[in-house]
N, C-alpha and C positions, 0 to 999 in steps of 0.2 A: 503494498499498501504507500503511495504517494505521500508525503506532509510536506506543508507548505513551508515547511521549513526545510524540504531538499532540494527549494528552488534559492538555494545561492548560489551564484556565478560560480565561474573555476575559471581560476587563474593563470596565466595570461589572456585567455582567449576571450573570456565575457559572454562565454553560454550557460546556458541552464542545463547539470548536468539530470534533470532528471527528465526535463523536454527535448534538449537537444539544442533549441533553439536559443538565438540572442536573447542577452539578459539586458533587461527588467523581461523576463517571460511575463505573460497575464497572473499567474499564479502568485507571484514575487510582486507585479504593480498590487494586487488586492491586498498581499501581506503587507506590502509598505501603508496602503491608506489604511488598514485598519490601526496600522501603529503608530500612523502620525492623524487619527482622524479629528484631532482637535488644535492638531498646529502641522497648518499647511504650509505656511512660509518656515517652517525645521524641515520639512520634505523636503521643498526644494532648497533649502539649503545644503543634506544630507545629499540629492542626487546630484548638486551641482560636485561635490567633491568627491561623489564615487566618477562619475565622468571627469574628473581631472586624471583620477587613478586609473582609469580603463585608456583615456587616451595616453599615459604614463609606458600601461603595456603594451597597447597593440603598436605603436611606434618602437617600440623594443620587437615587437613579434615579428614587423612588418618592417624594417628599414629601408627608408630611400621611398616609401610609397605615402600619399599624400589621403590623407584618415576623410574622409566626408563628416559635414558639420553633425557631430553626433547630439546634439541637444533635442533636438526631436525625440530620439531613442532613449534616451537619461533621464530630460527634465520638462522635456514639451508637454508629454500625458500627463502630468500631474501638473499642469498649470490653473488655473481658476477660470470655467468657461463661464 
């Protein structure tokens, strides 16, 4: 049985070990929304820090590659609508 806690990123690829897709996956997003349900600004700060870590890891993993803007993936989904 896969638990929400299983949807943490594998570094340095930043993929979900439970889903195999790019992290944050849907289950990770749900977990994060629950954890930060009363603190949307805190969630955005957390996601911005995580995005910075991901960029550093992905640059090391793929030297010479220009990364796309990761903001929609890491932060954009959590912004207030």
